C-alpha positions in Angstrom: 48.7 150.8 112.1 48.2 152.3 115.6 51.2 153.7 117.6 52.1 151.6 120.6 51.6 153.2 124.0 54.6 151.7 125.8 58.1 152.0 124.4 59.9 148.7 123.5 63.5 148.3 124.4 64.3 147.1 120.9 62.7 147.1 117.5 64.2 144.6 115.1 63.3 144.7 111.4 64.6 142.0 109.0 64.4 143.1 105.4 64.7 140.0 103.3 64.8 139.6 99.5 64.2 135.9 98.8 66.9 134.0 96.9 65.2 130.9 95.5 68.2 128.6 95.7 68.9 129.7 99.3 65.4 128.9 100.5 66.9 126.4 103.1 68.8 129.2 104.7 65.9 131.6 104.7 63.6 129.0 106.3 66.3 128.4 108.9 66.5 132.2 109.7 62.7 132.4 110.1 62.7 129.4 112.4 65.4 130.9 114.6 63.3 134.1 114.9 60.2 132.1 115.9 62.2 130.0 118.4 63.6 133.0 120.0 60.2 133.6 121.6 58.1 136.7 121.8 59.4 139.1 124.5 57.2 141.9 125.8 60.1 144.4 125.4 61.2 143.4 121.9 59.2 143.9 118.7 60.3 141.8 115.7 59.2 142.3 112.1 60.1 140.6 108.9 59.6 142.3 105.5 59.8 139.4 103.1 60.1 140.0 99.4 58.9 136.5 98.2 60.0 135.3 94.8 57.0 134.5 92.6 57.0 131.6 90.2 55.3 131.4 86.8 54.6 135.0 86.4 54.5 137.0 83.1 57.8 138.8 82.3 56.1 142.3 82.6 54.8 141.6 86.1 56.7 142.0 89.4 58.5 138.8 90.3 58.5 139.5 94.0 55.5 140.0 96.3 55.9 141.6 99.8 54.8 139.7 102.9 54.9 141.5 106.2 55.3 139.2 109.2 55.3 140.1 112.9 56.5 137.9 115.8 53.6 137.2 118.2 52.4 134.7 120.8 49.6 132.4 119.7 47.9 129.3 121.1 50.3 127.3 119.0 53.3 129.1 120.5 55.4 131.9 119.1 54.7 132.5 115.4 55.5 134.9 112.6 52.0 136.3 111.8 51.2 137.6 108.4 50.0 141.2 108.6 47.6 142.4 105.8 49.0 145.1 103.6 45.7 146.9 104.0 46.9 147.9 107.5 49.6 149.9 105.7 47.0 151.4 103.3 48.4 149.2 100.5 45.9 147.5 98.3 48.3 145.1 96.7 52.0 144.4 96.6 53.9 146.6 94.3 57.6 146.7 93.5 58.5 149.3 96.2 55.7 148.6 98.8 58.5 147.9 101.3 59.2 151.6 101.5 55.7 152.4 102.7 55.8 149.5 105.2 59.2 150.4 106.5 58.2 154.1 106.9 55.0 153.2 108.8 56.8 150.7 111.1 59.6 153.2 112.0 57.1 156.1 112.5 54.6 154.2 114.6 56.6 151.7 116.7 57.9 153.6 119.7 61.2 152.1 120.8 64.4 153.0 122.6 66.7 151.3 120.1 66.5 149.8 116.6 68.3 147.1 114.6 67.9 146.8 110.8 68.9 143.5 109.1 69.3 143.1 105.3 69.4 139.7 103.8 70.0 139.1 100.0 72.6 139.3 97.4 74.8 142.4 97.5 77.1 144.1 95.0 78.7 147.1 96.7 76.4 149.8 95.3 73.2 148.1 96.5 71.4 145.0 97.7 68.6 142.7 96.4 70.5 142.3 93.2 69.7 139.4 90.9 71.6 136.2 91.2 74.7 136.3 88.9 74.7 132.5 88.7 71.4 132.5 86.8 73.2 134.1 83.9 75.5 131.2 83.7 72.6 128.8 83.3 71.6 130.1 79.8 74.6 129.0 77.9 75.0 130.0 74.2 77.7 128.0 72.5 80.4 129.5 70.3 78.9 128.4 67.0 75.5 129.9 67.7 77.1 133.1 68.9 79.3 133.5 65.8 76.4 132.8 63.4 74.4 135.5 65.2 77.0 138.2 64.9 77.9 137.3 61.3 74.3 138.3 60.3 75.0 141.9 61.4 75.4 144.3 58.5 77.4 147.1 60.1 80.2 147.5 62.6 80.1 149.7 65.6 83.0 152.0 66.5 84.5 151.4 69.9 83.6 154.1 72.4 86.1 154.9 75.2 85.0 153.5 78.5 81.7 152.3 77.1 82.8 148.8 76.2 82.8 145.7 78.3 83.6 142.0 77.8 81.3 139.1 78.0 81.6 135.3 77.9 79.4 133.6 75.3 77.2 132.3 78.1 76.1 135.8 78.8 75.4 137.0 75.3 71.8 135.9 75.1 70.7 137.7 78.2 72.5 140.9 77.2 71.0 141.0 73.7 67.5 140.2 75.1 67.8 143.2 77.4 69.2 145.5 74.8 72.1 146.5 77.0 74.7 146.2 74.3 75.4 145.7 70.6 77.8 143.0 69.6 80.6 144.1 67.3 82.5 141.8 65.0 84.6 139.8 67.5 88.3 139.5 67.8 88.7 136.9 70.6 90.5 138.4 73.6 90.7 135.0 75.2 89.0 131.8 74.4 85.2 132.3 74.4 85.5 136.0 75.2 84.3 138.8 72.9 84.1 142.6 72.9 80.8 144.4 73.3 79.9 148.1 72.9 77.0 150.0 74.5 74.4 150.4 71.8 72.4 153.3 73.1 72.8 155.0 76.5 69.2 155.8 76.7 68.3 152.1 76.2 70.7 151.1 79.0 68.1 151.8 81.7 69.7 151.7 85.1 66.4 152.1 86.8 65.2 148.8 85.4 68.1 146.8 86.9 67.1 144.5 89.7 68.8 146.3 92.6 68.0 148.4 95.6 70.5 151.2 95.4 72.1 152.1 98.7 71.3 155.8 98.0 67.6 154.9 97.7 67.7 152.9 100.9 69.5 155.8 102.8 66.8 158.2 101.5 64.1 155.9 102.7 65.5 155.6 106.2 66.0 159.3 106.4 62.4 159.9 105.6 61.2 157.1 107.9 63.1 157.9 111.1 62.2 161.5 111.5 65.7 162.5 112.8 66.0 159.3 114.9 68.5 156.6 114.0 69.1 152.9 113.5 71.4 151.9 116.3 72.9 148.9 114.5 72.6 147.9 110.9 73.6 144.3 110.1 74.0 143.5 106.4 74.0 139.9 105.1 75.1 141.1 101.6 78.4 141.0 99.8 80.8 143.9 99.6 78.7 146.4 101.7 81.5 148.2 103.5 81.8 150.4 100.5 82.8 153.8 101.9 80.2 155.7 100.1 77.5 153.5 101.6 78.7 154.5 105.1 78.8 158.1 104.1 75.2 158.0 102.8 74.0 156.2 106.0 76.0 158.2 108.6 73.0 160.4 109.6 70.6 157.5 110.1 72.8 154.6 111.3 75.2 154.6 114.2 77.1 151.3 113.6 77.3 149.4 110.3 78.2 145.7 110.3 79.0 144.1 107.0 81.7 142.6 104.8 84.2 144.4 102.7 84.7 141.1 100.8 82.1 138.6 99.7 79.9 136.8 102.3 78.5 133.3 102.6 74.8 132.8 103.0 75.1 131.3 106.5 75.5 134.9 107.6 75.6 135.6 111.3 74.7 133.7 114.5 71.2 135.1 114.6 70.2 132.8 117.5 72.9 134.2 119.8 72.2 137.7 118.7 68.5 137.5 119.6 69.4 135.7 122.8 71.9 138.5 123.8 69.2 141.2 123.3 66.6 139.2 125.2 68.9 138.4 128.2 70.5 141.8 128.4 68.3 144.5 126.7 70.5 147.2 128.1 73.6 146.0 126.3 75.4 148.9 124.6 75.5 149.2 120.9 79.2 148.8 120.9 79.2 145.7 123.1 76.4 144.1 121.1 78.2 144.8 117.8 81.4 143.3 119.0 79.5 140.2 120.2 77.9 139.9 116.8 81.3 139.7 115.1 82.7 137.3 117.8 79.8 134.9 117.5 79.9 135.1 113.7 83.5 133.9 113.7 82.8 131.2 116.3 79.8 129.9 114.3 81.7 129.6 111.0 84.6 127.8 112.8 82.1 125.4 114.3 80.6 124.8 110.8 84.2 124.2 109.6 84.1 127.1 107.2 87.8 127.8 107.6 88.3 128.5 103.9 85.5 131.1 104.0 87.0 132.8 107.1 90.5 132.8 105.5 89.1 134.5 102.3 86.8 137.0 103.8 86.8 140.3 105.8 84.1 141.6 108.1 84.0 144.9 109.9 82.0 146.7 112.6 82.3 150.3 111.8 81.1 153.4 113.7 79.8 155.9 111.1 80.5 158.9 113.4 83.7 160.0 111.8 82.7 159.4 108.2 82.2 163.1 107.5 85.8 163.9 108.6 87.2 161.0 106.7 85.4 162.2 103.6 86.9 165.6 104.1 90.4 164.1 104.0 89.5 162.0 100.9 88.2 165.1 99.3 91.4 167.1 99.9 93.5 164.3 98.5 91.3 163.8 95.5 91.2 167.5 94.7 95.0 167.6 94.9 95.3 164.7 92.4 92.7 166.2 90.1 94.5 169.5 89.8 97.6 167.6 88.7 96.0 164.7 86.7 98.2 165.3 83.7 101.3 164.6 85.9 100.0 161.8 88.0 97.7 159.8 85.8 100.4 157.5 84.5 101.6 156.7 88.0 98.1 155.9 89.2 97.3 153.7 86.3 100.5 151.8 86.9 99.4 151.3 90.5 96.0 150.1 89.2 97.7 147.4 87.1 100.7 146.4 89.2 99.9 147.1 92.9 96.2 147.0 93.7 94.0 143.9 94.2 90.2 144.2 94.5 88.9 143.4 98.0 85.5 142.5 96.5 86.7 139.0 95.5 85.5 139.6 92.0 87.6 141.1 89.2 84.3 142.6 87.8 83.6 144.7 90.8 86.8 146.5 91.5 86.8 147.8 95.0 90.0 149.3 96.4 90.5 149.4 100.1 90.3 153.0 101.2 93.2 152.8 103.7 95.5 151.2 101.1 94.6 154.0 98.7 95.4 156.8 101.1 98.6 155.2 102.4 99.8 154.6 98.8 99.1 158.1 97.7 101.2 159.5 100.5 104.0 157.0 100.1 104.4 157.1 96.4 106.9 159.8 95.3 105.4 162.6 93.3 101.8 161.7 93.8 100.6 163.9 96.6 101.7 167.5 97.1 99.8 168.8 100.1 99.5 168.7 103.9 101.3 165.5 105.0 99.6 165.8 108.4 96.4 164.6 106.8 97.8 161.1 106.8 98.2 161.0 110.6 94.7 162.4 110.9 93.3 159.8 108.6 95.0 157.0 110.6 93.5 158.4 113.8 90.0 158.5 112.4 90.2 155.0 111.0 91.3 153.7 114.5 88.2 155.4 116.0 85.9 154.0 113.2 86.7 150.3 113.2 85.2 148.9 116.4 85.9 145.2 115.6 87.1 143.3 112.6 87.8 139.9 111.1 90.5 139.7 108.4 91.1 136.4 106.7 94.6 134.9 106.7 94.6 134.9 102.9 94.5 138.8 102.8 97.2 139.1 105.5 99.6 136.6 103.8 99.0 137.9 100.3 99.8 141.5 101.3 102.9 140.3 103.2 104.1 138.4 100.1 103.4 141.2 97.7 104.0 142.9 95.4 100.3 143.5 94.8 98.1 144.2 97.8 94.5 144.0 99.0 94.5 146.2 102.1 92.0 145.6 104.9 91.2 148.8 106.8 87.5 148.5 106.9 86.0 150.2 103.8 86.5 150.4 100.1 86.2 152.7 97.1 85.1 152.0 93.6 88.3 152.0 91.5 87.6 150.4 88.1 89.5 148.0 86.0 88.5 146.6 82.6 86.2 143.8 83.5 83.7 141.3 82.0 80.2 142.5 81.3 78.4 141.0 84.3 75.9 142.3 86.8 78.5 144.1 89.0 79.9 145.9 85.9 76.5 147.1 84.9 76.0 148.5 88.4 79.3 150.4 88.5 78.6 151.8 85.0 75.2 153.0 86.2 76.6 154.5 89.4 79.6 156.3 87.9 79.2 156.8 84.2 75.5 156.8 83.2 74.4 160.0 85.0 71.2 158.1 85.8 71.9 157.4 89.5 72.3 160.3 91.9 73.9 159.9 95.3 74.9 162.3 98.1 78.4 160.9 98.0 78.8 161.9 94.4 77.1 165.3 95.0 79.5 166.1 97.9 82.8 164.7 96.7 85.0 164.7 93.6 85.6 161.0 93.6 83.3 160.4 90.6 85.0 163.1 88.6 88.4 161.7 89.6 87.3 158.2 88.3 86.0 159.6 85.0 89.2 161.6 84.4 91.3 158.5 85.3 89.7 156.1 82.9 88.4 158.3 80.0 
């Protein structure tokens, strides 16, 4: 690919991981991009991981297509670009890294927007669809006959057991994630499982793009430049550690702290805003993205969704300083873990709700955590001025927000609370063995996933000391 001679005002890259059952929404997005028209000062690319059908299990199930918005005799079209232009002979699992690096290195532009579109689960994007697990049902009788044929029992290992419904058993056994032990039903249709062999629980084989890997890719691609606005159409992406890992390569991060519906953002108005006012500031554009997002969902009569979701526009400028405060608080608690562990576990059970919207991916609102640590007698013994500094930094970080009525009313009613200050931390509960639980185990307990957040903070050590 040749470097362009004139600088564009904007470079827009959509990184899409196709979800088969949401093809209607993907086609709608691609149509909106085409209908926006090709502007001489805006360059638009789509990196589309297309789901492949009827392929052998050992082959990649996705194939990368690279599309670029261009004017043709038939009007504005998304033109497929050969992978050979990127020195790629065929689509491989991580071909998108090479393509993304070449686009960012060769397209000269004043500003950049990166969109991500797929399932999300806090620690990463492009995760497999959890609903597919539910389709392969194994009834209780078949399950019980299977486990009765086992000769030996497995001893329960602390923090290495999960729970699964019978509908999940077949997939888990097929992938050798776990070994079933003789069941004592916890609830109807629910049984205990124990990790069989840590080496066989291969986190690298899970279908996910870890945020740590995406951050590393962007850092290598941008050559000390930045993404002005990153817009994520993925669930639970305002995980604080994600912002920390992206802070050197992204200025503003837009995404949900909660779950997100596939309708996403008002892409038509977003593209129109950039086209009509290319000099719009990053802050003004980001505020408009959120405002138009709310208006669109109201127009679509998605009031239930708006009531049960949170969306934040966060500047990542102060994440380093916020991390410093979190580190001081964490260190203080770690040094006194014997004295405070019981109080924290009581808060886990009796005071905190997960902002993720899923019990299996327990994400604790960062602001609620810090406020609770400082307000609970006997928990924090340190500089109380840190709380005022934290509040000040959060006020500078959150540029705009949408908080659903459900969260506001629930916290007002108490006694348990969600919190809604703009970002969350992994804070585990016992959960069912589903995709999100596998991811959190890999991120925090497997020692197979390495992130800069864990390298530079004590949060992972704190979590392990708390639950082990």
